[in-house]
C-alpha positions in Angstrom: 82.3 93.4 116.6 85.9 94.6 116.5 84.7 97.9 115.0 87.3 100.0 116.7 90.1 97.7 115.6 88.9 97.8 112.0 88.6 101.6 112.1 92.2 101.8 113.4 93.5 99.5 110.7 91.5 101.4 108.1 93.1 104.7 109.1 96.6 103.2 109.0 96.0 101.3 105.7 93.5 103.7 104.1 93.1 102.7 100.5 91.3 103.5 97.4 93.6 101.5 95.2 94.1 98.1 93.8 92.9 94.9 95.3 96.2 93.0 96.0 98.8 95.7 95.9 100.5 97.8 98.6 99.9 101.5 98.4 99.4 104.5 100.6 96.7 107.2 100.4 99.3 109.5 98.8 100.9 107.2 96.3 98.6 104.6 94.8 100.1 101.6 92.9 97.7 101.0 90.1 97.4 98.1 87.7 94.6 97.5 85.2 92.9 94.7 87.0 89.3 96.0 86.6 87.8 98.8 84.6 84.9 101.2 84.3 83.2 100.9 80.9 82.2 104.3 79.4 80.5 106.7 81.9 80.6 105.6 85.6 77.2 104.3 86.5 77.5 102.5 89.9 75.2 103.4 92.8 76.1 103.7 96.5 74.4 101.2 98.8 72.1 102.8 101.3 69.2 101.5 103.4 66.9 103.7 101.3 67.3 101.4 98.3 64.7 99.0 97.2 64.4 96.4 99.9 65.5 93.4 97.8 68.5 95.3 96.4 69.6 96.3 99.9 69.1 92.9 101.4 71.1 91.2 98.6 74.0 93.6 99.3 74.4 92.6 103.0 76.4 89.5 102.2 79.1 91.6 100.6 82.1 92.8 102.6 85.1 95.0 102.5 88.1 92.7 103.1 91.1 94.2 104.9 94.3 92.2 104.3 96.9 93.4 106.8 99.6 90.9 105.6 99.6 92.6 102.2 98.6 96.1 103.3 95.7 95.8 100.8 92.0 95.3 100.3 89.5 93.3 98.2 85.8 92.5 98.1 84.3 89.3 99.3 80.9 87.6 99.8 79.4 85.2 102.2 78.4 81.9 100.6 77.3 80.2 103.9 76.8 81.4 107.5 80.6 81.3 108.0 82.3 80.9 104.6 83.6 84.0 102.6 84.7 83.9 99.0 87.2 86.2 97.3 89.9 86.0 94.6 93.0 83.9 94.8 95.0 86.8 93.5 93.8 88.7 96.6 94.7 86.0 99.2 96.9 83.2 97.9 97.7 81.2 101.0 97.5 80.9 104.8 100.1 83.6 105.4 98.1 86.1 103.3 95.0 85.3 105.3 96.6 86.2 108.7 94.6 88.9 110.4 92.0 89.3 107.6 89.0 91.3 108.7 85.7 91.7 106.9 83.3 94.7 107.4 79.7 94.1 106.2 78.2 97.6 106.8 80.9 99.7 105.2 78.5 102.0 103.4 78.2 105.7 102.9 77.6 107.7 106.0 78.6 104.8 108.3 81.1 105.2 111.1 83.4 102.8 112.8 80.8 101.6 115.3 78.5 100.6 112.4 80.9 98.6 110.3 80.1 95.2 111.9 83.5 93.6 111.5 84.4 89.9 111.7 87.6 87.9 111.9 87.7 85.9 108.7 91.4 84.8 108.9 91.0 81.0 108.7 92.3 79.8 105.3 90.1 77.0 104.0 91.1 76.4 100.3 92.1 78.2 97.1 92.3 77.7 93.3 94.7 79.6 91.2 93.1 78.2 88.0 89.6 79.5 89.0 91.0 82.5 90.9 89.0 81.9 94.1 89.9 81.6 97.8 87.6 80.5 100.6 88.0 81.8 104.2 86.1 80.9 107.4 84.8 83.7 109.6 84.3 83.5 113.3 80.8 83.9 114.8 78.9 83.1 111.6 78.2 86.5 110.1 75.9 85.0 107.5 73.3 84.5 110.3 73.0 88.3 110.5 73.9 89.4 107.0 72.6 86.5 104.9 74.6 84.6 102.2 74.6 83.9 98.5 73.6 80.8 96.7 75.9 79.7 93.9 74.4 78.8 90.5 75.1 75.3 89.2 74.7 76.4 85.6 76.4 79.0 83.4 75.0 82.4 82.7 73.8 83.3 79.2 74.6 86.2 76.9 72.4 89.3 77.6 71.5 88.2 81.1 71.0 91.1 83.4 73.5 91.1 86.3 74.3 92.9 89.5 77.6 93.3 91.2 78.0 94.4 94.8 81.5 95.6 95.6 83.6 97.9 97.7 85.1 100.8 95.7 85.2 104.4 94.6 86.5 106.3 91.6 90.0 106.9 93.0 91.2 107.9 89.5 89.0 110.9 89.6 89.0 111.5 93.4 92.3 110.1 94.7 91.4 110.0 98.4 87.9 108.8 98.1 86.4 106.1 100.4 85.7 102.6 99.0 82.2 102.1 100.3 79.7 99.5 99.1 78.5 100.0 95.5 76.0 98.4 93.2 76.9 98.0 89.5 74.4 96.9 86.9 75.3 95.3 83.6 74.9 92.5 81.1 76.7 89.3 80.2 78.5 90.0 77.0 79.7 86.5 76.2 80.7 83.2 77.9 83.9 81.8 76.4 84.4 78.0 76.3 87.3 75.7 75.6 90.3 75.4 77.8 89.7 78.5 79.9 86.1 79.4 80.5 85.3 83.0 81.4 82.3 85.4 81.6 82.7 88.8 80.0 80.5 91.6 81.4 80.1 95.4 81.2 79.3 96.3 84.8 81.6 99.0 86.2 84.4 97.9 88.6 87.9 99.0 89.6 90.8 97.4 91.3 89.6 96.6 94.8 86.4 95.2 93.3 88.3 91.9 92.9 86.4 89.0 94.5 83.0 90.6 94.0 80.1 88.2 93.3 78.1 88.7 90.2 74.4 88.0 90.7 71.7 87.1 88.1 69.3 90.0 88.4 66.3 87.7 88.2 67.2 84.8 90.4 69.7 86.7 92.7 72.0 83.7 92.6 75.7 84.1 92.2 76.6 83.3 88.6 80.2 84.4 88.5 83.1 85.8 90.5 84.6 89.0 89.1 88.4 89.0 88.8 89.8 91.1 86.0 89.3 94.0 83.5 90.4 94.5 80.0 91.8 97.8 78.5 93.2 98.5 75.1 96.4 99.6 76.9 96.1 103.1 75.5 97.5 105.8 77.7 94.2 107.4 78.7 92.6 104.1 79.7 95.6 103.2 81.8 95.5 106.6 83.5 91.7 106.9 84.3 90.7 103.3 84.9 88.4 103.1 81.9 88.4 100.1 79.6 86.6 97.8 77.3 85.0 95.0 79.4 85.4 93.0 82.6 85.9 89.3 83.1 84.7 86.8 85.7 85.0 83.1 86.6 81.6 81.2 86.2 80.2 80.2 89.6 79.1 76.7 88.4 82.8 75.8 88.1 83.6 77.1 91.6 80.5 75.3 92.9 81.8 72.0 91.6 85.0 72.5 93.6 83.4 73.6 96.9 80.0 72.0 97.2 81.4 69.6 99.8 81.9 72.7 102.1 78.4 74.0 101.7 
């Protein structure tokens, strides 16, 4: 669906940069919104992966945001609802023309991308950094969708993150195909602002990726930001200390009436 249109937009807005910033393939505008921890360890999604890992990846999409000349990652949470970050898409005007490609993986071509119009703005939360969009033609019937956990993750839980990215700090004109990052929950902060810290590798453009519990395969958090020490080398190469996410149970409480 709309694969040629998406491929044309991708060529005109080709990006390996940050989730919600304008950039060109020749001059990336980079901010430290997500980071790689230590040595890069993510894996490319292919149909040759273990079946359950590949099937879980299918709900993840590359989100093209023409109004902002940018991209992010999103995930289906129902047959027609897609979740991403508020900092990627803040309002109805940002959502205009949004397309989501669900088969944007290594060795795929434009005809394989399976692209849907996901431009209907449903709701957002700046505090919890999420936005919900509605997609036409119910892509979740073909690609599946994620179940949100109604309880917080725990320290040392094994997690999986499916996201659209590539290491553009090392390879500037790389292609942000679908990746799998593995990691652990480092801590869950409480108090006025609840957050989940994790050590799975991400970069800007991974914003809006769902974090899954490796045992239950439920969505336990929504990735949104990374932390560096602000030293020069870390700012230059995208490496940092840890990443942060919003617990899914808090998001679930806000959107369960939609599901």
